[in-house]
C-alpha positions as CSV (number, residue, x, y, z in Angstrom):
1,M,0.0,0.0,0.0
2,K,1.6,3.2,-1.2
3,L,0.9,6.9,-0.8
4,D,-0.9,8.8,-3.6
5,L,1.7,11.0,-5.2
6,T,-0.5,12.6,-7.9
7,P,-2.0,15.5,-5.9
8,T,-0.2,18.8,-6.2
9,P,1.1,20.2,-2.9
10,P,0.4,23.7,-1.8
11,S,2.9,26.3,-2.7
12,A,3.6,28.7,0.1
13,H,4.4,32.2,-1.1
14,K,7.5,33.9,0.2
15,K,7.6,37.1,2.1
16,P,11.2,37.6,3.2
17,K,11.8,38.9,6.7
18,R,15.3,40.1,7.4
19,T,16.6,39.9,11.0
20,E,19.9,41.3,12.2
21,Q,21.0,40.0,15.5
22,L,24.4,40.1,17.3
23,G,26.0,41.1,14.0
24,R,24.4,38.2,12.2
25,I,21.8,38.3,9.5
26,R,19.1,35.7,8.7
27,V,16.2,35.8,6.3
28,D,13.0,34.0,6.9
29,N,10.7,33.6,3.8
30,Y,7.9,32.1,5.8
31,A,7.7,34.3,8.9
32,W,4.3,35.5,7.7
33,M,2.8,32.2,8.9
34,K,3.0,33.5,12.5
35,D,-0.2,35.4,13.2
36,E,0.8,38.8,14.6
37,H,-2.0,38.4,17.2
38,W,-1.1,34.9,18.2
39,Q,-1.9,35.5,21.8
40,T,-5.5,36.1,20.9
41,V,-5.6,33.1,18.6
42,M,-4.6,30.9,21.5
43,R,-7.8,31.9,23.3
44,Q,-9.9,32.6,20.3
45,P,-8.8,30.3,17.4
46,E,-11.5,31.7,15.1
47,T,-9.6,35.0,14.9
48,L,-6.7,33.4,13.0
49,N,-5.6,35.5,10.0
50,P,-7.8,34.2,7.0
51,D,-4.8,33.9,4.7
52,I,-2.9,31.7,7.2
53,R,-6.0,29.7,7.9
54,S,-6.5,29.1,4.1
55,Y,-2.9,27.9,3.7
56,L,-3.1,25.5,6.7
57,E,-6.4,24.1,5.4
58,A,-4.8,23.6,2.0
59,E,-2.0,21.7,3.6
60,N,-4.5,19.5,5.5
61,S,-6.4,18.8,2.3
62,Y,-3.2,17.8,0.5
63,T,-2.2,15.5,3.3
64,K,-5.7,13.9,3.2
65,L,-5.4,13.3,-0.5
66,V,-1.9,11.8,-0.4
67,T,-2.8,9.5,2.5
68,A,-6.2,8.5,1.2
69,P,-4.8,5.0,0.2
70,L,-4.0,4.4,3.9
71,K,-7.6,4.7,5.0
72,T,-8.2,1.0,5.4
73,L,-4.9,0.4,7.0
74,K,-5.4,3.3,9.4
75,E,-8.8,1.9,10.4
76,Q,-7.4,-1.5,10.9
77,I,-4.6,-0.2,13.2
78,F,-7.1,2.0,15.1
79,E,-9.4,-1.0,15.7
80,E,-6.4,-3.1,16.8
81,M,-5.4,-0.4,19.3
82,K,-9.0,0.1,20.5
83,N,-9.4,-3.7,21.0
84,R,-6.3,-3.7,23.2
85,L,-8.1,-1.4,25.7
86,E,-10.7,-2.7,28.1
87,A,-14.0,-1.2,27.2
88,E,-14.8,-1.0,30.9
89,D,-11.7,-0.1,32.9
90,A,-11.0,1.6,36.2
91,D,-8.1,2.9,38.2
92,V,-7.1,1.1,41.5
93,P,-9.0,3.2,44.1
94,A,-6.9,5.6,46.1
95,P,-7.9,5.7,49.8
96,D,-8.4,9.0,51.6
97,G,-10.3,9.2,54.9
98,N,-13.6,7.4,54.6
99,F,-13.6,7.1,50.9
100,A,-11.6,5.6,48.0
101,Y,-11.5,7.7,44.8
102,Y,-11.0,6.4,41.3
103,H,-11.6,7.2,37.6
104,R,-13.2,4.6,35.4
105,F,-14.5,4.2,31.8
106,R,-17.8,2.8,30.9
107,K,-18.2,1.1,27.5
108,G,-17.7,3.7,24.8
109,D,-16.5,6.4,27.1
110,Q,-13.9,8.9,25.8
111,H,-13.3,10.7,29.1
112,G,-14.9,8.5,31.7
113,I,-16.4,9.2,35.1
114,Y,-14.8,10.2,38.5
115,C,-16.2,8.1,41.4
116,R,-15.7,7.1,45.0
117,K,-16.8,4.3,47.3
118,P,-16.9,4.1,51.1
119,I,-14.1,2.7,53.2
120,E,-15.4,0.6,56.1
121,N,-13.1,-0.9,58.8
122,G,-10.1,0.1,56.9
123,D,-11.1,-1.7,53.7
124,I,-12.8,-0.5,50.5
125,N,-16.4,-1.7,50.5
126,S,-16.5,-3.3,47.1
127,D,-20.3,-3.9,47.5
128,G,-20.9,-0.3,48.6
129,D,-22.8,2.1,46.4
130,E,-20.6,3.9,43.9
131,E,-21.0,7.6,43.9
132,I,-20.4,9.4,40.6
133,L,-18.7,12.7,41.4
134,L,-18.3,13.9,37.8
135,D,-19.4,12.5,34.5
136,A,-16.7,13.8,32.1
137,D,-18.3,12.3,29.0
138,D,-21.6,14.0,29.7
139,L,-19.7,17.2,30.4
140,S,-17.8,17.0,27.1
141,K,-21.0,17.1,25.1
142,N,-21.0,20.9,25.8
143,H,-17.6,21.3,24.2
144,P,-17.7,19.4,20.9
145,G,-14.5,21.1,19.5
146,F,-12.0,20.3,22.2
147,F,-12.3,19.1,25.8
148,D,-9.7,18.3,28.4
149,L,-10.0,18.0,32.2
150,G,-6.8,19.2,33.9
151,A,-7.7,18.1,37.4
152,V,-10.5,16.7,39.5
153,V,-9.7,17.3,43.2
154,H,-11.9,16.7,46.2
155,S,-11.9,18.9,49.3
156,R,-10.6,17.4,52.6
157,D,-14.0,17.1,54.1
158,H,-15.2,15.2,51.0
159,N,-18.1,17.6,50.4
160,R,-16.9,19.3,47.2
161,I,-14.8,18.8,44.1
162,A,-13.0,21.4,42.1
163,Y,-12.3,20.6,38.4
164,T,-10.5,22.5,35.6
165,L,-11.6,22.5,32.0
166,D,-9.8,23.5,28.8
167,S,-12.1,23.9,25.7
168,K,-9.6,25.4,23.3
169,G,-6.4,23.3,23.6
170,A,-4.3,26.3,24.6
171,E,-3.9,25.0,28.2
172,N,-6.0,27.8,29.7
173,Y,-8.3,26.0,32.2
174,E,-11.5,27.4,33.7
175,I,-12.1,26.3,37.4
176,F,-15.4,25.0,38.5
177,V,-16.7,23.8,41.9
178,K,-19.3,21.2,42.5
179,E,-21.2,20.7,45.7
180,L,-21.6,17.0,46.2
181,T,-24.6,17.2,48.5
182,S,-26.7,19.5,46.3
183,Q,-25.1,18.4,43.0
184,T,-24.9,22.0,42.0
185,T,-21.9,23.3,39.9
186,S,-20.7,26.8,39.6
187,S,-17.9,28.6,37.8
188,T,-15.4,30.4,39.9
189,G,-14.8,32.9,37.1
190,I,-11.2,31.8,36.9
191,E,-10.4,31.2,33.2
192,S,-6.6,31.2,32.8
193,S,-5.4,28.7,35.3
194,T,-2.7,26.2,34.3
195,G,-5.0,23.3,35.2
196,S,-4.0,22.4,38.7
197,V,-5.9,23.4,41.8
198,V,-5.3,22.8,45.5
199,W,-7.8,22.9,48.5
200,A,-6.6,24.3,51.8
201,A,-7.5,22.5,55.0
202,D,-10.5,24.8,55.6
203,N,-12.3,23.2,52.6
204,S,-13.2,26.7,51.3
205,T,-9.9,28.2,50.1
206,L,-8.6,27.3,46.6
207,F,-5.0,27.9,45.4
208,W,-4.2,28.0,41.7
209,T,-1.7,29.3,39.2
210,E,-2.6,31.7,36.3
211,R,-1.0,32.4,33.0
212,D,0.0,35.9,31.8
213,E,-0.7,37.5,28.4
214,N,2.2,35.5,26.9
215,Q,0.8,32.2,28.2
216,R,3.4,31.8,31.0
217,P,2.4,30.4,34.5
218,H,3.5,33.4,36.5
219,A,1.3,34.0,39.5
220,V,-0.4,32.1,42.4
221,Y,-3.8,33.2,43.7
222,R,-6.1,32.1,46.5
223,R,-9.7,32.7,47.1
224,N,-12.2,31.6,49.7
225,I,-15.2,30.6,47.7
226,D,-17.6,30.9,50.7
227,T,-17.1,34.6,50.8
228,D,-17.7,37.5,48.4
229,E,-14.0,38.5,48.6
230,P,-12.2,38.6,45.3
231,K,-9.2,36.5,44.5
232,T,-5.9,37.5,46.1
233,Q,-2.5,37.3,44.4
234,I,-0.1,35.8,46.9
235,Y,2.9,35.3,44.6
236,K,4.0,36.8,41.3
237,E,7.2,35.8,39.5
238,E,9.0,38.8,38.0
239,N,11.6,36.8,36.1
240,P,10.0,35.6,32.8
241,G,12.5,32.7,32.8
242,F,10.8,31.0,35.7
243,F,7.5,29.1,35.7
244,V,5.3,28.9,38.7
245,S,3.2,26.0,40.0
246,V,1.3,25.1,43.2
247,A,0.8,21.8,45.0
248,E,0.5,20.1,48.4
249,T,3.4,18.6,50.4
250,D,3.3,14.8,51.2
251,A,1.8,15.1,54.6
252,R,-0.5,18.0,53.4
253,R,0.7,20.3,56.1
254,F,1.7,23.0,53.6
255,I,0.6,24.5,50.3
256,Q,3.8,24.6,48.2
257,I,4.5,27.3,45.6
258,S,7.4,26.4,43.2
259,A,9.2,28.9,41.0
260,H,11.5,27.0,38.7
261,N,13.3,26.8,35.4
262,H,15.2,23.7,34.1
263,T,18.1,24.2,36.5
264,T,17.0,26.2,39.5
265,T,14.3,25.9,42.1
266,E,12.8,28.2,44.7
267,L,9.9,27.0,47.0
268,W,7.5,29.1,49.1
269,L,5.2,27.6,51.8
270,V,1.8,28.5,53.2
271,P,0.4,26.5,56.2
272,A,-2.6,24.5,54.8
273,H,-4.5,25.2,58.0
274,K,-3.8,28.9,57.9
275,P,-4.4,29.7,54.2
276,D,-4.6,33.4,54.7
277,E,-0.9,33.6,55.8
278,N,1.6,35.0,53.4
279,P,4.0,32.6,51.7
280,V,7.4,32.1,53.3
281,C,10.4,31.3,51.2
282,F,11.9,27.9,52.1
283,S,15.3,28.7,50.7
284,P,16.1,31.4,48.1
285,R,17.0,30.4,44.6
286,L,20.6,29.8,43.8
287,A,21.5,29.5,40.1
288,G,21.9,25.8,39.2
289,R,20.5,24.5,42.5
290,E,17.4,22.3,42.3
291,Y,15.5,21.0,45.3
292,S,12.2,19.5,46.4
293,I,10.9,19.0,50.0
294,H,9.0,16.2,51.7
295,E,8.1,16.6,55.4
296,H,8.4,13.7,57.9
297,G,7.9,14.2,61.6
298,E,9.7,17.3,62.6
299,F,11.9,17.5,59.6
300,F,11.8,18.5,55.9
301,Y,13.7,16.0,53.8
302,I,15.2,17.7,50.8
303,L,16.1,16.1,47.5
304,T,18.7,18.3,46.0
305,N,21.8,18.6,43.8
306,T,23.5,21.1,46.1
307,D,27.2,20.6,46.9
308,D,28.0,19.2,43.5
309,A,25.7,16.2,44.0
310,V,25.2,15.7,40.2
311,D,23.0,12.7,40.7
312,F,21.3,14.2,43.8
313,Q,21.3,13.5,47.5
314,I,18.9,13.8,50.3
315,K,19.4,16.4,53.1
316,R,17.2,17.5,55.9
317,R,16.3,20.5,58.0
318,A,14.0,21.0,61.0
319,I,10.6,22.3,60.1
320,S,10.9,24.9,62.8
321,A,14.3,26.1,61.6
322,A,14.6,29.5,60.0
323,P,14.4,29.6,56.2
324,G,18.2,30.2,55.9
325,A,19.2,27.4,58.1
326,D,21.8,24.9,56.9
327,W,20.8,21.4,55.6
328,D,22.3,18.3,57.1
329,T,23.2,15.3,54.8
330,Y,20.9,12.3,55.2
331,I,21.5,10.2,52.1
332,R,24.8,10.9,50.5
333,H,25.4,11.5,46.8
334,K,26.5,8.4,44.9
335,P,27.8,9.2,41.5
336,G,26.0,7.2,38.8
337,T,23.0,6.5,41.0
338,L,20.4,9.1,40.1
339,I,17.7,9.8,42.7
340,L,14.6,10.4,40.5
341,G,12.0,11.1,43.1
342,M,10.9,10.7,46.7
343,E,7.8,10.1,48.8
344,S,7.5,10.4,52.6
345,Y,5.2,8.4,54.8
346,Q,4.6,8.4,58.6
347,D,7.3,5.8,59.3
348,H,9.2,5.5,56.0
349,L,11.0,7.4,53.3
350,V,10.7,6.0,49.7
351,Y,12.8,7.0,46.8
352,L,13.2,5.9,43.2
353,V,16.7,5.6,41.7
354,R,18.1,4.8,38.3
355,E,21.5,3.0,38.0
356,N,23.0,1.5,34.9
357,A,19.9,2.7,33.0
358,L,17.5,0.6,35.1
359,P,15.2,1.8,38.0
360,R,14.7,0.4,41.5
361,I,12.9,1.5,44.6
362,V,14.6,2.1,48.0
363,I,12.6,2.0,51.3
364,V,14.1,3.6,54.4
365,D,12.7,2.7,57.8
366,M,12.9,6.0,59.6
367,A,12.8,4.5,63.1
368,I,16.0,2.4,62.8
369,G,17.6,3.9,59.7
370,T,17.8,0.6,57.7
371,S,16.9,0.4,54.0
372,H,16.0,-2.3,51.4
373,N,15.4,-2.4,47.7
374,I,12.5,-3.5,45.5
375,D,14.3,-5.1,42.4
376,F,13.2,-6.7,39.2
377,D,14.8,-9.1,36.8
378,E,13.8,-8.3,33.3
379,E,16.5,-7.0,30.9
380,A,14.6,-3.7,30.5
381,F,11.6,-2.3,32.3
382,G,9.8,0.7,33.6
383,L,9.0,1.5,37.2
384,G,7.2,4.4,38.8
385,L,5.8,5.5,42.2
386,K,2.1,6.1,42.1
387,G,2.0,8.5,45.0
388,D,-1.7,8.0,45.8
389,Q,-1.5,6.5,49.3
390,P,-2.1,8.6,52.4
391,Y,0.9,9.8,54.4
392,E,-0.3,7.8,57.4
393,S,-0.4,4.6,55.5
394,E,2.0,1.6,55.9
395,W,1.4,0.8,52.2
396,M,2.9,2.4,49.2
397,R,1.9,1.9,45.5
398,F,4.1,1.4,42.4
399,V,3.6,0.4,38.8
400,Y,5.8,-1.9,36.8
401,S,5.9,-2.9,33.2
402,S,8.3,-3.9,30.4
403,P,8.0,-3.8,26.6
404,T,6.6,-7.3,26.8
405,T,4.8,-7.2,30.2
406,P,1.6,-5.2,30.6
407,A,1.4,-2.8,33.4
408,Q,1.1,-4.2,36.9
409,I,0.1,-2.1,39.9
410,F,1.3,-3.3,43.3
411,D,0.6,-2.3,46.8
412,Y,3.7,-2.8,49.0
413,N,3.6,-3.0,52.8
414,L,6.5,-0.9,54.1
415,N,6.8,-2.9,57.3
416,S,6.2,-6.6,56.3
417,R,7.5,-6.2,52.7
418,K,4.4,-8.0,51.5
419,R,3.6,-7.3,47.9
420,I,0.0,-7.4,46.6
421,L,-0.8,-7.2,42.9
422,Q,-3.8,-4.9,42.7
423,K,-4.2,-4.8,38.9
424,T,-2.7,-6.2,35.8
425,Q,-3.4,-4.4,32.5
426,K,-5.7,-6.6,30.5
427,I,-5.5,-6.9,26.7
428,P,-9.0,-8.0,25.6
429,S,-7.8,-8.9,22.1
430,G,-5.1,-11.1,23.6
431,H,-1.4,-10.8,24.5
432,E,1.2,-13.5,25.0
433,P,4.4,-12.0,26.3
434,S,6.4,-14.9,25.0
435,D,5.4,-13.9,21.4
436,Y,7.7,-10.9,21.8
437,K,11.3,-10.3,22.7
438,T,12.8,-7.3,24.6
439,E,16.5,-6.7,24.1
440,R,18.7,-4.1,25.7
441,L,21.7,-3.1,23.5
442,H,24.6,-0.7,24.2
443,I,25.7,0.9,21.0
444,K,29.0,2.8,20.9
445,V,28.7,6.2,19.3
446,R,31.2,8.4,17.5
447,D,32.9,9.9,20.7
448,G,33.3,6.5,22.4
449,E,30.2,6.7,24.7
450,T,27.8,3.8,24.7
451,V,24.1,4.5,24.4
452,P,21.4,2.2,25.8
453,V,18.8,1.1,23.3
454,T,15.6,-0.9,24.0
455,L,14.3,-3.1,21.3
456,L,11.0,-4.9,20.9
457,Y,10.2,-7.3,18.2
458,K,8.4,-10.6,17.5
459,S,10.2,-13.4,19.2
460,D,10.4,-15.5,16.0
461,L,11.9,-12.6,14.0
462,E,15.3,-13.5,12.7
463,R,17.8,-10.8,12.4
464,S,17.8,-9.4,8.9
465,E,18.6,-6.2,7.1
466,A,15.2,-6.5,5.4
467,H,13.3,-5.6,8.6
468,P,12.0,-2.1,8.9
469,C,12.6,-0.3,12.2
470,L,10.9,2.6,13.9
471,L,13.5,4.4,16.0
472,Y,12.0,6.6,18.7
473,G,13.8,9.3,20.7
474,Y,13.5,12.5,22.7
475,G,16.7,13.6,24.4
476,S,16.0,16.9,26.1
477,Y,15.1,18.4,29.5
478,G,16.4,15.3,31.2
479,I,13.3,13.4,30.2
480,T,13.9,9.7,30.0
481,I,11.7,7.4,27.9
482,P,10.9,4.4,30.1
483,A,11.2,0.9,28.8
484,G,7.5,0.2,29.6
485,F,4.6,-1.5,27.9
486,R,2.8,0.3,25.1
487,T,-0.2,-1.4,23.5
488,S,-0.2,0.9,20.4
489,I,3.3,-0.1,19.2
490,L,2.2,-3.7,18.9
491,S,0.4,-2.8,15.7
492,L,3.9,-2.1,14.2
493,V,5.7,-5.0,15.8
494,D,3.0,-7.5,14.7
495,R,3.6,-6.4,11.1
496,G,7.3,-7.3,11.3
497,M,8.7,-4.0,12.3
498,I,11.3,-3.6,15.1
499,F,10.5,-0.9,17.6
500,A,13.6,0.8,19.1
501,V,14.0,3.5,21.8
502,A,17.3,5.3,21.8
503,H,18.1,6.4,25.4
504,I,20.3,9.3,24.1
505,R,22.1,12.1,25.9
506,G,19.9,14.9,26.9
507,G,17.8,12.4,28.9
508,M,18.8,10.9,32.2
509,A,19.0,7.2,31.3
510,K,22.6,7.0,32.7
511,G,22.3,9.7,35.4
512,Y,22.1,13.4,35.5
513,Q,25.4,13.8,33.8
514,W,23.9,12.1,30.8
515,Y,21.5,15.1,30.7
516,L,24.2,17.6,31.1
517,D,26.2,16.0,28.3
518,G,23.2,16.7,25.9
519,K,22.4,20.3,26.5
520,L,23.8,23.8,25.7
521,E,27.3,23.5,24.2
522,K,27.0,19.7,24.2
523,K,23.6,19.6,22.5
524,T,24.8,18.1,19.3
525,N,25.6,14.9,21.3
526,T,21.9,14.3,21.4
527,F,21.6,14.3,17.6
528,N,24.8,12.4,17.0
529,D,23.7,9.7,19.4
530,F,20.4,9.2,17.6
531,V,22.0,9.0,14.2
532,D,24.8,6.7,15.5
533,V,22.2,4.4,17.1
534,G,20.4,4.2,13.7
535,R,23.7,3.4,12.0
536,G,24.6,0.9,14.7
537,L,21.3,-1.0,14.3
538,C,22.2,-1.3,10.6
539,D,25.7,-2.4,11.4
540,K,24.4,-5.1,13.7
541,G,22.1,-6.5,11.0
542,Y,18.7,-5.6,12.7
543,T,17.8,-3.3,9.7
544,A,19.4,-1.4,6.9
545,R,19.9,2.1,5.7
546,G,16.7,3.4,4.1
547,R,14.7,1.0,6.3
548,L,14.6,3.2,9.4
549,V,11.7,5.5,10.4
550,A,12.7,8.3,12.7
551,H,9.9,9.2,15.2
552,G,9.9,12.0,17.7
553,G,7.6,14.7,19.1
554,S,8.0,18.2,20.5
555,A,11.8,18.4,21.4
556,G,11.9,14.9,19.9
557,G,10.8,16.6,16.7
558,L,13.9,18.7,16.8
559,L,15.9,15.5,17.3
560,V,14.5,13.8,14.2
561,G,14.8,17.0,12.2
562,A,18.4,17.4,13.1
563,A,19.1,13.7,12.4
564,L,17.4,14.1,9.0
565,N,19.7,17.0,8.1
566,Q,22.7,15.0,9.2
567,D,22.1,11.9,7.2
568,P,19.0,12.1,4.9
569,E,19.6,8.7,3.3
570,L,19.6,6.8,6.5
571,W,15.9,7.2,6.9
572,A,12.9,5.6,5.1
573,G,10.9,8.4,6.5
574,V,10.3,10.8,9.4
575,I,7.3,11.3,11.7
576,A,7.6,14.6,13.5
577,A,4.8,15.4,16.0
578,V,4.4,19.0,17.1
579,P,8.1,19.4,16.3
580,F,10.3,22.1,17.9
581,V,12.2,22.8,14.7
582,D,12.4,26.6,14.3
583,V,14.8,26.8,17.3
584,L,16.8,30.0,16.4
585,N,13.7,32.1,15.8
586,T,11.8,30.8,18.8
587,M,14.7,31.2,21.2
588,S,15.1,34.7,19.8
589,D,11.5,35.7,20.6
590,D,11.2,36.5,24.3
591,T,7.5,37.0,24.1
592,L,6.8,33.3,23.4
593,P,5.6,31.2,26.3
594,L,8.6,28.9,26.7
595,T,11.5,31.0,25.4
596,P,13.0,32.7,28.6
597,P,12.5,29.6,30.7
598,E,14.3,27.5,28.2
599,W,17.4,29.6,27.7
600,P,19.1,27.4,30.4
601,E,18.5,24.4,28.1
602,W,19.5,25.8,24.7
603,G,21.2,29.1,25.4
604,N,20.2,32.7,24.8
605,P,20.8,33.8,21.2
606,L,19.6,37.3,21.9
607,E,22.7,38.0,24.1
608,D,25.2,35.2,23.5
609,A,26.8,35.1,20.1
610,E,28.2,31.6,20.8
611,A,24.7,30.4,21.7
612,Y,23.4,32.0,18.5
613,D,26.0,30.2,16.3
614,R,25.5,26.9,18.1
615,I,21.7,26.9,17.7
616,A,22.1,28.1,14.1
617,S,24.3,25.1,13.4
618,Y,21.7,22.5,14.3
619,S,18.2,24.2,14.1
620,P,16.4,22.0,11.6
621,Y,14.6,24.9,9.9
622,D,17.9,26.7,9.4
623,N,19.9,23.8,8.0
624,I,17.6,22.6,5.2
625,I,19.6,21.8,2.0
626,E,18.7,20.8,-1.5
627,T,18.6,17.0,-1.3
628,N,16.4,13.9,-1.7
629,Y,14.4,14.0,1.5
630,P,12.4,10.8,2.5
631,P,8.6,10.9,3.0
632,M,7.7,13.0,6.0
633,L,4.7,13.4,8.2
634,I,4.7,16.6,10.2
635,T,1.9,17.4,12.7
636,G,0.9,20.4,14.8
637,G,-1.9,22.0,16.8
638,L,-3.3,25.5,16.1
639,T,-3.6,26.5,19.8
640,D,-0.4,24.8,20.9
641,P,1.4,27.2,23.4
642,R,4.5,25.0,23.6
643,V,5.4,24.4,20.0
644,T,3.4,27.1,18.1
645,Y,1.7,26.0,14.9
646,W,3.9,28.0,12.6
647,E,7.0,26.0,13.4
648,P,5.9,22.8,11.7
649,A,4.1,24.9,9.0
650,K,7.2,26.8,8.1
651,W,9.4,23.8,8.2
652,A,7.1,21.8,5.9
653,A,7.0,24.7,3.4
654,K,10.8,25.1,3.4
655,L,11.5,21.4,3.2
656,R,9.2,21.1,0.2
657,E,10.9,24.1,-1.5
658,H,14.3,22.2,-1.2
659,Q,13.0,18.7,-2.0
660,A,15.0,17.3,-4.9
661,G,13.2,14.0,-4.9
662,E,9.6,12.8,-5.3
663,A,8.8,11.9,-1.7
664,P,5.9,13.9,-0.2
665,I,6.3,16.3,2.6
666,L,3.0,16.2,4.5
667,L,1.7,18.7,7.1
668,K,-1.3,18.0,9.3
669,I,-2.4,20.8,11.6
670,N,-5.2,20.0,14.1
671,M,-7.3,23.2,13.9
672,E,-9.1,22.4,17.1
673,A,-6.4,21.2,19.5
674,G,-3.0,22.1,21.0
675,H,0.2,20.4,22.0
676,Q,-1.4,17.2,23.2
677,G,-3.7,16.7,20.2
678,E,-7.0,14.9,20.7
679,T,-7.7,14.1,24.3
680,G,-10.4,11.5,24.1
681,R,-9.5,7.9,25.0
682,Y,-10.2,6.7,21.5
683,D,-9.8,9.9,19.5
684,S,-6.2,10.1,20.6
685,L,-5.6,6.6,19.2
686,K,-6.7,7.8,15.7
687,E,-3.8,10.2,15.6
688,A,-1.4,7.3,16.5
689,A,-3.0,5.0,14.0
690,F,-2.5,7.6,11.3
691,E,1.2,7.9,12.1
692,Y,1.7,4.2,12.3
693,A,-0.1,3.6,9.0
694,F,2.2,6.1,7.4
695,A,5.2,4.2,8.9
696,V,4.0,0.9,7.5
697,A,3.2,2.3,4.1
698,I,6.6,3.9,3.5
699,T,8.6,0.8,4.6
700,R,6.7,-1.7,2.5
701,D,8.4,-2.9,-0.6
């Protein structure tokens, strides 16, 4: 099954924009695709410039025509993906007080329902009446274009819920409150929250974060919804390079305000039982110092990289101590053992580490100071802390999976070490783990480093250069792609394709230094790693040049774009989802939502000539040449505040202008969604099915 190459692609007109910056000059022929009133478009997409809208719709029409032959395959893959999901599914209930809360799907649900059941004598009453707190599917009918719930949070007295709703895709959430006794719902009038909301202990005061006119989370507000008093701003971040968020601490004694960029943290605290008090700074920001806090007893336990602890250590400080008091070391830094996260319980401290590219859980008994590990034996796997058990509990919850093993949710007794399997992900259409093989490779790259690679393929697949391979990567912000179970990818593997994840520098697969070695002046390591992994898979006989599909989204779109420029003939095709590809222009526009906060990741080309030249050397949009580009599928979202729609649109136009071959350059812009695309349980699968149908089509002989 091939693409239809007969339709004529849109031809984007050129309107050169000349920019002089730090003594350097660049010309952008497609800058006109950025609506000059883009901030308004985020909130009111119908205001998009008609000429831009017309062009984007022409691109969508062209993509639809070219991919028309994939209709049956796409539908088949979608049905396969859908049939791997339980029609009726539910979370493991999370206990809190006299209730256990959970989210579940009825047959056909896109968004599901939020429910609770009573807890009696310490156990969930499975026969008790289920109380539906919020019917999200019913609510979504009022928002046919786009619908996303950011949070559904109950008050501590269990009489109310607050929920946040985005109806545009631009991640501006309106906050609503529902009275559970009367079943009445009211809007708070808050329309630009970031999606999270926190209840104070008085069950009346809400805390939330709002965005500014440039879509940046910049201020925290509180409001007592039982009074007529207006909202009160309690924190405002003056540095546009820092984002702000609000949450609870583990024991729920404090409301925590976080101001942070990618390398520096500053926390402020408000007592949850005294919500009218002003925030107090826990410890002032120091450039390059990150920290998070978890209270236990009379101490704060602090996960931090201070004192050159590259892979982080745990310190502590008395809760009663002054904000500037010193921190004492509790768990020393161990190079190569990265502490990823931490939870505190009444009698234990739990933290997740990654060592040798594999995770494990460490449990500390706070009374006697001893610790033990929870380990697993598979060659590659994913492991995560669920964080939904009460602070007072002797149980903690974690989730485990591997590329061949569906997700398993365990409750683990911190005292007895008893492990209870609460749920195993079911695959209604059937799944036999032995039909698949997971393999962990370590591929040496050009500078001598070795990059971990996770492979998944059919167990009866013999190594051959004939096999197509989808190579996935990300490689930025320290984000590590876990070696977990993904039902959707089986549609490729079952068709004889190898699925590979390259755990490249820029992530933290091999510790925090692995991240540092893939950012700023070392950013090209990320792209080199990805290309060299692709070449290494060819050298080892798993696949061959021209049989690899590069797949990445957001900053992973930058990755595949840079890899494409570096070695166009390596790839059978490229799938770039909401790709961050216009790096130089975006990092030079300080009005965009993410630009100032991301200068620590990429550099500031407005002030630093070295950063300008470095970004210019790899920015995919700025390094397009006349060559035979492989087939490409590029996607974006009109109201995306993270990677604005004009980045993929400009890139597609410029690639097509320089395409020396016959392969199509396809652009698909979701005109009713943002960075995350469709949000429904099944609608989101349609986007993945389209991408995978494209991958299958371009690799079939």
